[in-house]
N, C-alpha and C positions, 0 to 999 in steps of 0.2 A: 277604569274612568269609574268614580263613585257613584254609588246606586244605594238604595235604600236610604237611611238616616245619616250617610256620607255625603261631607260634597267637599270639594277643594276650597282652600281657605287663599285669601288674597297675598298679593306681594310673595308671589313663587319666585323663587330665585334661584340661579345657578349655585354651583360649590363657589367658583371664583368669586362671584359676588357675594356670595356670603360671608368668605374670607375678607374679603376687603373690609366689608360693613363692618365684623366683629374687630378689626385692626381700628379702623376708624370711631369705634365706639369705644375701644379700651383708649384711647386718644383722646377723646371727650371727657371721658369716668375720670383719667388721673388728672385732667387740667382741672376739673371740677373740685378734685381733693387737695390740690395744690394750691389752688387758688379760692378756697374757703375763708373767710375772713373770719377771726372769733371777735364776737361783739364783748368787748370789756360791760362789766356790771355798770347800769346805772346808778347814780347816786341816791341813798336812800338809806333812812336812820327808822329803824324799827326793831322789834325783838329779835335779838339774833342776826340782826341785819345794820351794817355799815359800812355804807361805800359813801368813799370821798372822791372829788375831785379836785385836782390839785391845779395851778397855773403853771403851763408852759416856762414861764418866764423865770419861776422861782428858781433859787442857788443854792438857799441854807435847806434849814430844817423844822422852821418853825413852823410850818403847819400839817407836818406829819402829825396823824393822830396817835402816836408815842411820844409826842412832845407837846404839841398844842394842849392846853388844859382845860379847855372847852372839848374838844373829841374827846380827852381821856377820862372825862367825867361823862358823857352821853356816852362811853363803849362801859364804863362801869354800869351802868343803869341798864343798858340795854342787855350785857352779856354774863352771864351767870357761869363762874370758873374762867378756866386760861384760854387765851385765845391767840391767834396768829395773823398773818396781814398776808395778802399776793398782792404785790404789785403788777400793773400792769402799763407798761412802756411804750415810748416808740407809737403812739397813736397816731394811724394811717385813715386821714377823713377818708369818710366812706365817697362822698359825692367825689371827690379826685381819684381815688381808686378806681371807681367805675370807669370815667371819663377816661383817663390812663391806658387803662386795658381796651374799653371801647375804640380807642383811635387807634391802639394797634394793632385791633381787629379790622378796622376799615369802617366801623361803625359812626352813624352820624351821632353829633353831639346831642345832649336830652340835658331839658330845663326841668330839676329841679324844684322851681316855687312852687309849683300848683301840684306837689304829688310827694310823699312820703322818702323824703331822704334813705339812699342806704347807708348801712350800720357802718357805724366806723371799725376798725380793725385793730388789735393790740399788734405788736410785732414781736413783743419780749415781754417773759413774767420774773418775776424773781419771789420765790417762797421767804419770807421774813418771819421771826419769831417775836414775841409780844414785845421785844426792846425795840424792835426794827435793826436787827443787826440779820445779815442774811443766813439762811436756814436751809441751804440746799441748791443745784443747781441750775442756771437760769434754760429757762423755756423760750426757743426762738422757732419766728412763725416762719411760715413756709411761703407768706406771703410776697414779702419784699423779694425772696427768688423766681417766684414763677415770674412777677412784672419783669425780673431784670433777662429771664429767658424768653421771655416773650418778644423783649426789644432785640434780641441778639436774634434770634429766630426769623423777626421782620427785618435785619440787617442784611443775613444772609439768603433770605430766600428759602427756608427749609422747614419742616414741620417744627411742632412746640418739643424739646425737649429737656427735661427736669432734672436729669440723672446728675449727680454731686450734691445733692444736701446732705440724702441721710449716709447712716454708714461708716464705716472708718477712715477716717480721714477727709468725710464730708463736710460740707459748709456748717451743718449743724454743731459736730465734735470741734471744728477749727473755732468757731463763733465761745462755745463754751470754755476751749482753752484759752482764748483770748481773754472773755471777760473772767476767770477767773484770777488771770495775771493779774487783770488790773484792779480786781477786789483783794488780791492779796498785798499788790503794790501800794492800793491804799487803806491798808487796815481794815479791810471788813472783814476778812474771813484770815486764819490762822495759817503761817507756813506749815508746809508737808511736813517739817518735823516735827511740829506743834500736833498733829491733828494723830487722834488713835491711826495704827492700822486697819484698812479695810479688810486685808486679809483675816486676822485674828478670830473674827469672830466665825468668818466661813470656814476654819478649817477646824474648829471646834465643831461645829455644827459637819462637818464632811465625817470625821472620825467618833460618831458620838454611836452610841450601840441602835442595835435595830432596838425602837419601842421607846427609846430616852430620848423626852422631849431638850433636844439641842437649846432652846430658847430659854431655858429656865434662867432665872436669875435677871435677864432683861430690864430693863430701868427708864424710864422716860428722862429723856436727857435735859430735857427743860426744867426738872426738878433738883437739877444740880448746883450743889454747894459747895464750902469748903476750897479744895485746889482748884476744883473743876470752873467754880466762878470766878477765882481770881487770875483763872487763865483767859476768860471770856472776856477781860475787865482791858486786855492789849485789844481787843476787837471793838471796832465803834459801829454803830447802828448809818444806816443807809442816808444819805441827804439828795436833795433836789442835782446839786453839780455830777453827783455820781449817776445820778437816773442817764444826765443828759449825756455823759461818757460813755454809758452803756449804749445807751442810742445810736452813738457815734461809730462803734466799733460795729451792731448789728449791721446801720443800713450801709457802711464800707465794705463788709464782708460777706451781703448779700448782692450788694451790685445796684441797688434802686434805693433812691431816697425821696420821701415825698417832699413837697415845695411848701407845704404849708406844717405849719406846727402844732399840735392839737394837747389840750390837757389829760395830763395821765392820771391812771385810777388807783387809789389802794383800797382793798377789801378786807374787813374784817372776817375771820372765820374762828370756828370754836376748833378749838386745841385739845389732843387726849394723849394720853399714851401711845395708845396704838398708831397716830402720823406717823410717830418717831420710828416704827417698826416695818413699815413699808415707803417703799417709792413712789413716791407720789405721781400719777398718769400726768401725759403734757396736758394742759388744757388749754394748747392754742392749734394743733394739727391734728389734721385726718387722721385715725389709727389704722387708715386704708391706702395710705397714701405711697409709702413704702412697699407695702404687697402690692398693690395694684402694679407698681411699676416694674415688682418683679416678674409678676405674670404674664405682663404685657411682652419682657423679652422670651419666656417658655414657650407663652404662644406663636410669636413670630418665629421660633426655633421649630416649632412644632412639636414640643414635649410637652403637650396636654392629651388628659383622656378623655374618654368620649364622654363623661358625664360634661364638663365645661365646653367642651368644644359643640355638643348639642346648645347650651344654654347660649353661647357664645353666638353661634351664627343662627342659631333660634329658626331650624329650617320648617318652614309650615307643612304637617304630615300630608302626603298627595291623598291620602284617604281618610279625612276626619270623619268621625261619627257622631254623631248627636244625640246621645243619647235619651235624650227628651223627647227626641221624633223617632225614635227608632228602639221602640221597647227587646225587640229580638236580642240585640246585642248586650244591652243592659242585665236581661233575664241570661242569656250564655253567660255572662260574666260571673254571676251567682250561683254556678252550679255547683253542687258539692263536690264535683271532682276538681274544682278549680280554687277550693279552700285550704289553707295552712291545716296542717292537722293539731297544733295548739291554736287557744285563744287567751283571750285575758281571761279570767276568772271573775269579771264583773257580774252584775246580779243580771242584765239583761246582754242578750246576744244584740249586733249590728245590725242595723236596717241596712234595707236593699242598695243605696247609693254607697253606706260604710263600707258594707262587703264587698263590693265590685272594686272597691279602690283598693282595699285590702289585697284581695286575691289578684287583681292585675298587676300589681305593687311585687308582691311576690315571684308572678311568673316573669313581667317582662325586665324586671331588674336584677334576674338572677347572675347576669354576666355584667352588668355592670349599666349603668345608662341616669335617667333623669326622669323622672312622673311629677305630674303637679295636683294638688285636690285643691279645689274651691271650698273652702271650707268658713262661710259664714258666721257671725256669732252665736252660738246655742245652738249648731248643728252638728257638734259631736267631734270635732277635729282629735280632740286628744283623745277620746275614746277609739280612733281609730288607731292611732298611735299608737295604743296600748298593745292593739291586737298587731301590730308590725312587728315589735318587740316582743311578746310572746311569739311570734312564729321563728323571730330571731334565736331566743333563746332555746326555743324547741332544736332547731337544727344544729344548735351547738350541742346541745346535749347527745344529738344522736352519733356526733362527731367523739364527744366524749367516752361513749360506750365502746368505742375501737381500743380502749387501752386495757388492759387485764390487770396495770397497775397507775394510779394517777402519779406516782411518780417518774412514769415511764414518757408522762409525756413532756417533760423537761428536758431537752435534748444537748443540749451543749451551756458554756459557760459565756457570756456578755464580758466583755472586755471596757469597765467602767474607768476611766481614770482618776485616781486619788479616791478612790472608792474602796475601801479595806474590807467589804463583806462581798461572798457570792452571789451573781445576780444570772438568774439562766433565763434561757432562751427556748418559748414553747415549740411545740412540733406545732407544724406547717398545718394539721388538721383543725388546730383551734385557733389560729388566727384570722385573723378576717370578719368576726363578729360584732364589734363594738358600735354600739350607736352613739351617736354625737346627735345633741338639738341645740342647732342654733337661733337666737332669736336677737332681734333688731334691741330689744329693750329688756334691760335689766329683769324688770319684774315679771316677764312673759316669760325668758329663758329660766327663771327659777319656778314658777307657778308649776310648771312643768314634771321638773325634776324633784319640787315637793309633793307633788298632787299622787304620782304614781302608789311611792311607798303606803302612803294614806289609808288606813282602813275602810274611808268612804271609797275607795276605789275598786275594792273588791265586794263580793259577796260576803254578808257576815256568816253564811252559812259554811262556808270553805272553808277551813283549817289551814290557814296558808301562814307559816313564819317561815321565816328566809333573814335569818339574823336580824330578829326583829328588836332584839333589846339594842343591837348595833346602832337601827335604823332611827329609834327611840331618840337615841343620845345624839344626832344629829343635828347640828344647825341651833343649837338651842341656845338663849341668853346668856354670855360670859357669865355670867352669876348663877346660873343653872344647877345647882347638884343631883336632881333628880330627873327622871324618865318621865312624859306625862303621857305612856301607853296611848299614842293615838296612829300607832303605825304599824304595818304588819313584815314591810322588807327592807331591805337595802335594797332597795334594784337600780335608785339613782344616785349621782351625786350632782350639786350645785359648786360647777366650778365658774369660771371666766374670770374676773376679776379678783385683785391680786390677796383680797382679805377673804375672799371665798373660798381661793385655793388653800389656803393659810391654816381657814376654820375647818375644811372639810380633811384636810391631813392632820390636823389636831385631833379633832373628835373623831375621824376613823381608826386611826393609828397610834400615835402619840399619846393621847390623853392631855386632857386638862392637869393642872399642877393644884389640884385641891389640897388641902391639910392632909388627909387621909394618904394621899399619892406621896405629898412630899416628907413624909415621917421616914427616917432612915432607917434601912433593912436591917443594920446591926441591932438597933434598939427594938427593933420588932422581933430581931433572931433575942435577943437576953434579956425580954421579957419574962419575970417570973412566971413558973408552971401554975401557980395556982392562982396568977392573977388571971381575972375571968375576963376571956375577950370579948368583944364588943360582935353581937352578931351583925354578918353587913346588909346593910339597906337594900332589898329585895327592889328596889327603885333606882337603885345608883347606875351610874353611866359607864358604858362600855364600849369601848375600842372591841374591835373585830379582833385584836391580839387576848384582848383580857376574855374574851368571849368565849373564843378558843379553848383556853387554859381552863375556863369555866366548865363549859357545856361539850368541849369536844367529845367526850369518851360517852355523850348521848348520842350521836349523831351514829347513823345507821354504817355497818360497814360496807365497804366498794361492791360486795359483791350484791347485798340484800341490795341497796341502791339500784342499783343496774337491773337487777331482777325486778321491783316496783318500777322502773323505768321501761321496761321492755311491754309488762302487761300493759303498763297505762299506753304504752303506743299501740299494743296490739289491737284493742279496747278500741282508740282514736279510729285506727285505720279499718276497724270492722264498722264502725256507726259511720263513716263516711262514706265505706263501700255500698253500704246498707240503705244510706239516705243517697247515694246516687243513682243508685238501681231504681227505688223508687222515686226519684224524681223523673229519671226516663219512662218511668211506667205512668206515672202520673202525667207527664207531657204525650207521651202517646197516647194513654187515654182522655185527655183533651182532645185531643187533635183526630181520634179515630172517629168518633160522632161526625164529626165535622164530612172529615176523609169518605165515611162509608156514604153521606148522602152524594157528598160530592161523587162518588165515583159510580153509586147508581143513576146518576143525572149522567152520568159520564158514559155511562152502557148505554142506557137508552138513548142518548145523541148518536154512538158510534153506531146502533144498530140501523138506525134511521137511516144514517149515513150511509151504511154497507148498500143498503137498499137502492139508494138515489145513486149512490156511484156503479151498480149494477146496471141502472136503465143509461146513464152516461157512455159506459163502457159499450153496450150494445149500437147506439147511436153511433159513437165513435169509428165501430166496426164498420160501419154502412157509408159512414163517410169517407173511410178507407179504401173502401169497394168502389165508391163513383169516382175516387180520385184517381185509382189506378186505372179504371175505364178510358177516362180520357189523359192519362199521360199515356196509353196506348196507342189510342186513335190520332191524338195531335203528333204525336212521334210516328205513326205511319205517314199521314201528311207531310212533315218534315222530311223524313226521309224520301219520299216521291218527288218533293216539289226539290230537294239538294241534288237528287240524280240528275233532273230534269235540266236545273242548271247546269251540272255539268256536262251532259249531252250536249248542251248547246254551246256548252262552252269548247267542247272538244270537236263539235263540226267545225267552228270559225277556225280553229287553229288547225283543222286538217286543209279545209278552204284555203286557209294564208299561206298555207305549206306548198299546195299546188300551185297557187298564185306566183309564189316566190320562185318556184323552181322555172315557170313560165319564163317568169323577167331574167331568169340566170342561163335562159339556153343559149349553145354554142351560135359562133358565127357561121361553121362550115359543115355539111354534113357527112357523113362517116365516109360515102364512097370519093367527095372532093380529098378527102383525107388521104386516103386509099390510094388517089391517084398523084398526090404530091408524093408519096410516100415512095410511090414504084418509081418516079422521074429522079427523086434524089440519088434511090441505089443504084440509078442504071450510072448517074453521071459518077458515083463515087466509082464503079466500076471501073470507068475509063479513065478515071484519075491513078488508079492503082498501076492499071494497066501503063500508064505512061510512066510513073516511076520506077517500074521494071525495066521498061526501055530505056529510060535515062540513066539507069543505074548500070545499065553496060558498057555507055559510052564514058566512063569516067575515066580521067586519063589515069594514068601511070607514075611512079614516084619519079623516075628520071622526066619525065613531062614536065607532071607538076612545076618541078624543080627547075628546068629550063625556059618553061612554056606557062607562067605561071599568071597571064591575062586567060589562057583557056582555061585553067583550072579556076580562078574566079566565077568564068561564066559558067560553068558545070554548077558550081556550087549556089551561085543565085538561082539558078534555074532549080535544082535541088531542092531550096527553100521556097520559093514560089509554090511548086505541086504539093509540097509535105502540107504546107499553110492550105492549100485549097484542102487536100484531104480532111484535113480534121475541122473546115468549114464546113464543108459537105456532112463529116459525122454529127457536128454539133445540131448540125436543120435538121437531119435523121432523126436527133433524138426529141427534139423540139416537137416536130410532128407526133413521134409516137406517145408523147406525153398528152398532148391536144387529142390525140385519136381514145387513149385512157382515160381523159378527161370526162370526152362525151359520153364513152360507155356507162361512166360512172352517173354520169346526169340520166340518164336514159334508165335507167336500173332506179335512183331517188327518184324520179317520175313517175315509175310506175306502182313505188310503192306506197306515196303521198296518193295517188288515185283512189288505191284502193283503200286505204284508209280512208278518206272520204266519203268513199261509198258505204261505208262498215261503220261510221258516224253520223251517215245521214238516217242508216235504218233504226241505229238504236234511239237516234234523237224519235223518232216516232214512235218505241217500243215506249220511253220514255215519256210521252206526251202522253200517252194513253194509260200507264199507270197513274199518272197525276191526274187525269180528268179520273178515272175510278175513285182516287183517294179524294179528290177533293168535291166530286161531282159538276154541276153546270160552270160552276165558279172557281176557277182559279185563284188562291190568293198569293201575296208575295210572299217568299221565304223569310223576310223580316218579320209580318205577322205573324208565319206560321210558328216561327222560333220563339216568337213573342206568347202566344198560345200554349206551346208546349212546356216553355218555363215556367208559367203562370201554374199550367197544371202539375206538372211537378212540383213545385212549391206547394200548392193545395195539397198535393199528398203527402211531402215531408211533414207539415204543419198536424195535419190529421194523423197521420202515424206519430208523432209525436205526442201529439194529444192522447193519442189511446195509452203511450205508454206509461204517461204520465197517470191517466186515470187506472190504469190494470195494477200501476205501483200503489195510488194510494187506497186501492182496491183492497190489495194483501196485505198494505201497513194497518188500515183499516179492521181487517179480519184479526189480523196480529192481536192488534190494542184488544179489539173486541175479547179477546181469549184470553188476555195477560187481563183486563178489568175484571171479567169476570175472576178471576182465579185470585185478585187482589183482595174483591169481594169475600168469597171466603175464607180468605187466611184472616181479615180484617175484623169479620166477624167472630172467629176464632180467640182472637188474640184480644179483642175487647172486652170478651166474656173472660179471657185470664186476667187482664190484666184489673178489671173491676175485682176479681175475687181474691186476688193478692193484694188490693190495695184495704179492701174490704177487712182481709186477715188481718192487716199491719195497720191497722185504725186509722188512718189517714182522713177517711171522711165523717171521723168525730174530732178533729183537730180546725186550728184555724183556719178557712178555707186560704183567704190572700197569702198564708203562710207558703203555702203548696200551689197555689191555681194564680201564679205570677203573668202569666199571659192574659188571663180575664180579669183578674185586680182592677176596680179604677185607677187612676194617678195615683191620687194622694194617699188612698189604700196600699198601694203596692209600694210606695216609698216606706209609709210608717212600719211597715211589716219587716220582720228577720226573715230573710227567705230558711225555709227548710228546717230552722232551727227551735219554734216556738215547741215548747211542750213536747220537744224529741229527746232521746238519749245523746242525739248529736253532741250540743251545748255542752254538757255536763260531760261527756267523753273528752273533748277538747279543752275544758278547763283544767279537768284532772291532768290531762296529760301536759300541762304550764306545770300545774303543780308538782308533778314528778320532776319534770328538768329540774325545776329550781333546787328538789329535796335531792337530785342528782347532783345539780354543781354544789352544794352544802357539804355532801358527802368526800367529792373531789378535793375540795376545797382542804377540810380538815384535813384526810387521807395524807395530802400531797404538801403539807403542814411545812415539812423539813426543807424541802425546796421552793416551795409558795413563799413561807416568809421571805427569805433575806431578797425575794426577789422583787416581792411585795412592795418591801423596805426600801430598794431603789424607785418605786413606783412612786410612793410616798414623797422621795426627796427632790424628783423632776417636780413633781405637782407643788413644792412648797418651794422651791430652787434651791431647793441645799446644793444639789444635782443639777449643771447644766446639760443641756442639750448635746452640747458640743462634747461631751464628756465621753457620750457613749457611743463607740466604735459602729461604723455602720448606721447610726440616726437611733434616736430613742424610741421608734415605734414597739419594738420587742417588751419595753416597759410599758406602752399604754395598752398592748395585748392583755398581758397581766392582771392590768387593773381592771380591764374592761370583762375579764373572765370572772372575776368578782362581783364586780358592780356593771352590770350590762350598757347601763347609758349614764352619760352626766350631759351638763347643758351647759352652756354658756352665750357670751353675749357675741354675735360677728365683729363688734369692735375687736374682744379681747381674743378672739379664733386667733391670730396670727403670733400673739405671743404664748399661749397656751400650749398647743401644737407647733413649736417653734422646733426646725431640723425634723418633721415630718413629713415625710417626700408626697409625690403626685402619686395620687390614686391609694394612697396607705390607707386611709381613712376607710373603713369598711360601708359604714351608713350615714349618710349626713341628713338630719330631719330640719328642715328651715321652718319653723311657727312664724305664722304673721309676717308673709312672705310680701303681703299688701303694703306692710309701711316700712319695708326694707328699700333703700336705692337699690338701683340692680348693679351698682360697681360694688358695692359692700356684702356680697356674696361671693366676689371671684375668687380671693384666696382659700376660703373655706372647700368650695366647689372645686377647686384646681387639686386640694389632697382628697376628696373624693371619689370612692369608684362608684357607689350609689347617691341620690340624694331624692331625696321626696321633699317638695316646695308644698306645705300648705298654706295657705293664707286668702284673702279676700279684697280684690281692688277696688270692690265699694265701700271700703272702709277709709282711713284718713289716707291721703296720698304721703309718701316719703319725705320727709323733712331733706331740704336741701343748702345747706351753706353758700353756695354760692351767688350771689348778688343776682337775680333775676334779671335784670339788665343787662347781663353777662350772657344768659343763656342762649339765647339765639343765635348772636353770633359765634359764641365759639363753638355750636353746633356745626355752623356754618362753615366754620373756620378748619374745624377739622373734618369735615365732609361726611357727618353723623348721620345716619337715619333718625326719623322723628321716634320711632319706636323706642328708641334706646336711652331718651332724654327723660331722666327724672324731673319732676316728680310724676309727669303722667306717666313715664315707664317704673315700672317696680321689680323687683325678682320675681314677683309673680306672674305679672303679663309676660315676662321673657320665657318664663318656664311653660306659663297657658300656652305659648303659641308653638311649641313644638308636640304637644301631646296628642296621638289621635284623639283620645275621647275626652268627650266634653258638652258643651251645650252652648249653644248660642245665646245670650241677651241684647235683647234692645237698645240701644244705645239715647232713646228721647231726641232722635234727629242730630245726637253731637258727633255722629261720626259712624263709621263701619260697624254693624253689629259685633258687639266684644263676645268673643271667646276663652270660653272660661273652661280647665282643665276639668274634669272629674268630680261634677259638682256634688256638694254635701247639701241637700235639701229640704231637709227635715227641721225644723226649728223648734227648739223645747225651752227656750229662754222665758220670752218677753210673749205674755197673754196678750188681748185685743185690748185697746185699739195698736198699739205698737208695733204688732206683729204684720198689720193690715199695711199701716203706714209706712212699713221699711221695706217692704213686698213689692206697694206700687213704687214709691220712688225709687229703689233700687236694682229690684232683681226681677223687674218684667211680669210681677204677679207670678212667677213660675216656683216660689219658696211653697211650703208643706206647714202645714200649723200642725204639732206636735206638741204644744203646752200645757193641754188639758184646758178644762173648766175653769173660770174665773171665781175663785174662792170667796166665800162671802168678808166681807172687809168695812165693816162700820165707821170702823174712825178715819176710813180715806173713801171721800166723794171719787164717783167717777173720772174716768180723765176726760180730760177739757181744755178747750182754749180760753184763757181766762184774757180777755180783752183787755186792754190797759192803755191809753192815750201817752204819746212821745213827748206832750208839752212839760215845759222847763228842764230838755234834756242839755246835758254839758257832755256835748260829743256825742258819743254812743252811750253813755252813763244815763240813764234815766232813774232819778231817785222815787220817784213815785212807782214804776214797776218796781226798786228792788226792796221798799218799804212791803209792799202784797208780797213779794216773794218769801221776805222777812215772817213775815205773819204765817203764811202757809208753810215755812217750815217748823213755828213754835205747834201748830194743828196738828202739823202729821209727826213729829217725834217728841212733841212735847219736850220735858227734862232728859230725855232718853235718845241720846242721838246714837248709839252704836247698840247692835245685836248682841247676840249671846257669845258670837265669835268677834267679838270686839269692830266688827266692819261699821261703817255707816250704814243709818238705815236709810237716809234720804242724800240726794245729792242737789244740788245747783249749780245748773250749767249754761255755761252762756259762749256765744261765739269771740266775743273779744276780753284783750287780757285787761283793759282799763274793768271792764262792768268786775271779773271775777276780782282786781286786785280790792275794787272797794266793798265788792258786795263779802269777801273774806273779812274785811274787816269790821263790817256791818254783825256777821255771824259771829263774828270773834268774840263782841261783848256778853254774846246768848253763852255759847258753849263754849269757852278759849280759842285762843290762837291754833293750837294743834289739831284741834277737832275739826274748826273752820277750814283749815285748809284741805285738810282733807274731802269734807262735805261740798268746797267750792271751787270750781274753777274752770278753764275753757275744754273745750270739746277735745282738745287733744291731750290734755292731762288724765283725762277719763277714760281713754282706751283702754280696753282690758278688762276693765273695772263695772260692775253693776250694783245696783241697789233697787229696794223695792220701790220705791217713790224718786220720778224726777223730777225735778220744777225746768224746764227750757228757758232761763230768762233773756232774751232776745235782745232788748235795749235797742240800741240802734239811731243813729244818725238818719232823720227824717231827710236832711237836705243834700245826704247822700247817697243815693238809690243805688250809687255803684258797692257800697257795703254788702248788698243783699246780691247784684248781679254777677261782681266779681269777686267776692271773696265766699260767704254766706250760703249762697244757693248759686254759684259758679256750676257745682257738681253736685251728686246726691251724696256724696261722701259724707261731707261734717252733718249735716240733718241726721242722714243715716246712722250714723257713730253716738249723736247726743239723744236719740228716741231709742236705739237698743240698749240705753245703759240701763232704764225701767224695766223692772221684772211685773211689776202689777199695776201702776199707775202713773202717769204723762201729766203732767200739769206746761200747757204752754203758756207761757205771761208776755205779752210784748202788745205792740198795733198792728193788730190783724189788718188793718186797710195799709198800711205803711208795705210789712210785710209779704202783703199777699197783692200788690199794685204793679206798677211798671218793672219794679227792682226784680221781682220773681221770674225772671224771662223763659225758667224752663219749667214754671209750675209746681216747683215741689212744696211751699210753705201751701200753695191754695189746694191741692192735692192733701196736704198733713190735715190743713181743718176740714175740708170735706167728713175723711173718715172721721175725725175725732166730731163733725157736726152729727153724724149718721150714727154712730156709738153712742152718742149721748140721747138721740132719739130714741133706739133702740134698748136702753137702758131705761127711759123713761115708761116706754111700754111695757116693762117686764116688774116695772116698780114702781109703783102708784105711787107721787109725794117725793121721786128722786129730786135731790137738789136739784137747780139750773146749773146755765154755765155759768153764770154770775155766783158760785157756790161760796154762800155764807160761811160755810166751815171751813172754807180757803182764806175767802177777804170778805173781812170784817164788814167793808163799807158795801158790801152788795153792789155796786156801782161802777161803771165803767169810769176810768179816774180819768 
């Protein structure tokens, strides 16, 4: 049962229900990914933008942009340098696609006449070169295949099954082969015999030596000449008839053809030599569909780890703990005993919520699992991830310490096909520490990997160097030859997409082919001895190989590094132990005074209670005595009455017996019977005499023979006498029986008479006794029994009450003794604790750091628990530094085996080695890379390709950043590979982008039977991960639904000053965030934040020219002619909710600052996710005739406005029609709330600064009037 800060969440479900929901969610997500149409680019001509729409009825090539003179002229004007094309064909009408799918789903038809039509979908894309010749494989969309599969599912009455599109022998491959045959037949590509061997280059790369760039000598195929150009003359450009033929193959192979023909699109792109070196990404299909399909099969078969199961089944923790309402859990969670030994060497320690998250992550995920952190912008989520990384690196350092020699850590050879160099497998003790940071967007993923190695990420006072020269050489522009000296360590790698992987492998390992590296070795060796050698550039670029060669000798020996680490570890452990002890002592010191007061009051209360109980016991004893006498008296009465009743019953019984015997009296007297017996005996004697006489007259044998009649008469007489004798005997027996019965009756009568007499006597005695007991009035036995039972019950109750009171009295006495003893012990302990704390100087330090139970809420969250001004923070940082030094020493002294193994890892990353070539899977090669570079970043989209061949739970740590913007299905593949996952993000930022038409979302969900909590964009990776987190906070949802549960929230916001903080806090975070950005610094060039009210008159849809003009004037005043800061980033943004407003505003700004700068300064809210600037102009625009533009879009939820507002660090200027934006369309009041906060801020500013410009600030708006 939930207690304290705990309460059960909604929607709790059983395990079978959770599994069913997860399977339905996977089905829904897979359908979303297959049915995500890729919108072709819109026709447009602008700088570096050339897109044409071509009629579907075309058959020739006269409209092609490499043929039509007007288009060639336009492209020459708009594009500087080389160009190429992408042809989008087989265009499916958006409405037809939606209606077809809705019909298959049983959804009602839609009327698109009064709403924005669904986007069209391209069914295939063909890359073309500048001459319109095919320059790569065709890309085929999953959308037609998905529709065909849905049709089959409807016919067969089964669930959707999209398998068979990807993979060997799949539809995608078959279409490509068929199109390739068509292209070859139509002379659009060369025959295979004429094409260069695709394996030649790979073979040369495979056999290259470690450290040698196998791509040296590559050139741009588009720059061919001579024989190559002659060969290409046999290949013609593509035309419209070819496009139609390709479309026929695509639709026939996928199984569905639209009924309407739509114009197809040709897009112009810049071309570079780099484009020829990499395989282009699929521009049509989801990067997650194939991965989702595979994981769906794994989950169905029960082959998933705990991390993914927790994510998919999203069980609500039975004991959710609201950290905002239960301080005890929060404080316990940051106790020094729970802190990792090492921390990131930043300038400041983590604050409370950050430290709680790190401690809980490292404790709860020790054996695997999922944890979520809610990290709004500016709350230090990256700082938190740094401490997680520091803890992991330190744990691996502990494992390194177990090896007497670094070479011992390489235990066996790996079998890598077609790879000539030895590759070693690491000991299991060093595996399972790699950290992968995955994000939805490229920029977010790269930012983390670029931030960690930067000098700004560590305290400058700490001399930390982990291959700094190599770190400074990573990710530089291609023409860079010197390092910028801005990084301290190679602790992170930007991977993900192909060009990032290739760039890292080049910069980290192979090296760039600059002139110095291209110089042949033999020429360097044969140089004249007296020829002066040019000294090496101290800022030259370094690969890891070059660094080890140059500086390996300066690295401490393995034994020295181990000794240094052991010393640092001992110091950190000792500091943790001392701080934990002081924390316990301080906690006790904080508790003891209050407890002493409570105990004293308790002692007084117990004493009073003891006295009361003594009186109560005496009263109870008297009551027992009275009740006992009543029981005895009523028992005497009851016994006497019962005896009287028994005697009355006995008398009645005796009388009844006598009466019964009299009724049973015999008919004859004893004398009559004796007379009859005598007569019978006399008669019997006579008959016996007659028998004797008759016997003497029996004829002899001869007489009997001759005189048979005589014999017969004799026998007859004999028989008669015998029968008469028998009769007399029986009569005599009956008379004897009758005589015996008479005598028995006489005895019974005497006994019954005696008993009757005795009963009469006993009755008299009983009657006398009853009268004695009852007095004059004798009650009934029923009444007597009732009186007795009542008395007995009273006795039992009073006895029990006495027992209870005696027990209470005994316990009270015991408690009183215990309290007295505790009072004495607590007084002694308090004096001792205060002495210890005083000796440790704790009273001289920041009180909030130590007194967490007493600190106000905001102060509690802004403090760094137990670390500010203490040795602990310094010792933990020093341990991380020592751990990196230990790693560096290990790398250098294991180089003989590590170098060829790292070469294999680099081959895997760059593509020289395929995952299938590594027997047993490629994870050992990743383990080796992670040993050197502990963290790599990638996008979620690139994760499957980057970690191809990595199996279930083989990635030790997965950190998903900006998970609030990640669709839940996009994390599934990464989570399947992860043993531990930390999901960090904010569901109050922008929702995930979903490619599936919104008109299909609900019908698809119903068809798949999925719960709404799984459906993007409302659902994100963050919301699913938060759901199962035990620790978090409830956020009220402004009446939009159930309170939102946020996992382990970070609350201190340090990016935006007021009023941006208060706006964001009010509209998105239920005013639970804590301000941590400091005071507003003076800025005389920028007036205070405010709402610049501007009419919507003259609007063209959402575009309001008057508002845009004022925004342009504001930007001129804010940034002048210097739109960028010292770091090259824009100083100010113009942000708008609408694409059309952004596009036109960019055009206005381009006239002032150039198109590139304008495109960075201005855009929709979605384009600025994750970015920030000092100043933001929120250009609202908006069609006043469409209030739904607010209620159904900009103000549908707080996310869009929250993101826009929190891009501004110092100033926010809201420019728009206030009456419209705060009117009926603002259904949830987000814009009204923003307006109120801005007004209050402006009033406060005026009060502080006399003469401050008003809301219509002339510094920003030269008109000074409402437009």
